[in-house]
C-alpha positions, 0 to 999 in steps of 0.5 A: 488526457492520456495516462499511463499507470504502472503496476499490476495489482489491486491498487493499480486496478483501483487507481485506474477505475477512479481515473477512468471516471474523470471527464478529462481522461481520454485513454488509460494504458497500464504496464503490465496490468492484469486480467481485470484492468484489461477491461478498462485500460489498454495493457502494455507488455512492459514490466513495472521495473523496466524504466527505459522501456516505460520512458520510451513508451511514454514519449512515443505515445505522448503520455500526459501523466504517468502514475507509479503504483508500486514502490520498486520503480520509485525507489529506482528513481523513475519519477526523476527520469520522467521529469528530466525528460519533460514528462509528468510523473506522479510519485516522489523522487528517488530521494523521497522514495528512500523513506520506503526503500530503506528502513534505516534511512527512514528511522534515522529521519524520524529520529532527526525530525523528532517523530514519535516512533519505537526505539531501535538499533541497526545491525550489519552483522548477524552475530551482533544482532543475535547478541542484542536480541538475547539481551533485549528479549521478546517481544521485539520487531525484526525488520529487513532494511530494504524492500521485501514485498511487505514481508520483511517485518517479523515479530518472533514469539521466541528467542530461537524464532528470532535468531532463525529470522535473523539468519534467514534475512542476513545469512540466507538472504531471503530478501536478497540485498534488502537484508544486508542490514536489519533493524531490531525495534521495540515492539509497540502495543496498540491498534494499527491504522493507516493515514495517507496524504496527498502532498505537493511538497508544501500543502498536505491534504489527508485522505480518509483513514483506513485499517489494513489486516496484515496476518493471513488468518482470522484473529491476526494469526499466522505470517504477515502478508501484503494485506488481506483486507482493509476498511475505511474509515478507521474508527480508531483514527478520531479527529484529534488523532488525525490532527495530531498525526498531521501536526506531529508526523506529516508536517515536520517530515514534509517541511524538513524534507523541503528545508533540506532541498528535497521536495516530496510530491505524491502520496505519503503513507504513514503506518501508525500504532495507536498506543495508550499515549499517542499515535506512533509511526511504524513505517512510511510508504511512498505510494498508495497502500495495497489493499488500503487504496481499494477501500479509500478510493471508492470513497473519493468524491473528487477528480483523482487526475486533477489531484495528481496534477496539482501535486505535480504542479505545486497547486494542491492548495487550489483543490477542494478534495471531497469524500463520500460519507459511506464506509468502504470495506475490501476483502482479499481472496488469495491463492492456496499457499500464500504468503509462501509458495502459492498455486497459479492458473486456477480458473476464477468463476462467479465474477459476473454474479459478484459484480452485479450486487449493488455497491460491489466493485471487484478489483483484480490483483493476481489475475490474467485473462485467457480467451475471455476467462479469468485465471489466478496469476498471483498470491493475492488474486482479488479485492472484493470491495463494497460501499455501505452506510457503515462498516457493518453494512459494507462488510455484510455486502462484501462477504455476500459477493465473496460467496459468489466467487470460486477458484480452487484453493481460494482463501480469505479472512472472514473477520475483516472489519470486526475490530471497527464494528466492535469499536463503534458498537 
């Protein structure tokens, strides 16, 4: 089987790393890929959003399965285009991808299907939004409607900061057309966690839970990022919580989609807030999370290619998905300046030494290979990942590997996993 994976981040490296373990996989291509992916897949110089060129490549190379990593191509309808051309693509249709492509669409659907979520109001005028902000007060959550690379959610500390955020999104167009409309949402209190599922539109199979770390600095301080690290499992997601989420979040949503004539296939990710009363939905993503994937897939003890094909064919009920008992933790090493303007082209050293440590996998994100040397080429550069008997063991080992790696301006959080360790101790 020949596979094309679309994307260039740590998530895609983890997906390819797992797919490469399948005996059924003969060759993996990645468009456009990165410096680390280059070692296990053939890189294709096509951007993730260039659907016509990707389609031509898949046809010309007789690709058996295309796996779409990032949300952008899914929101543009890449799965529909490939399926219409007789090609198997793992990921939801354009209709399904709107769950992530538009927060307004997503929140309205949650309301329609009676999913537990925060109260919200939608605005297309900045003055009206500011008026509501002043009436409602702090704390409040401000969300750009469209895609914003994980940075379109702002929790202001003051009214003035909130007004600046509204102007930044709606007037200055910090996220382009994604900020034409925004949501002001009640701020929920609790601990966040992520639950991802595989689905063929009818059968829903949960993955192991995970917890992401969004803020740039230790102790959840500083601006939001795409994610600075993750671990799996998340102790806050108990069996009863998982049962609740499957019954009251995923099941009504997938069934509701199907009853409306829209079959959702692929991965569905629920970002949850564990409030005092029950888990509540913060957001949906229509693909593997990043960096959650780097902490989840090393624990998968089944053939990922089989699972993906079953989702596409509608035979997921025939697959027995197994998981390793070990925990997994991934630490993101980022460039100086991230999540704002960051530095690039810094040589990365110590990767060989880090990779030689037992149970360590170094997933590349923003890297490039130049004549056998690895250089930084993005905000999030690496995901240094370790398996371990528990979160504490995985953390110790992961940071041991992080210490081997160096590049100018490297920054990383030192508290990944601490919340889980505290919870179970």
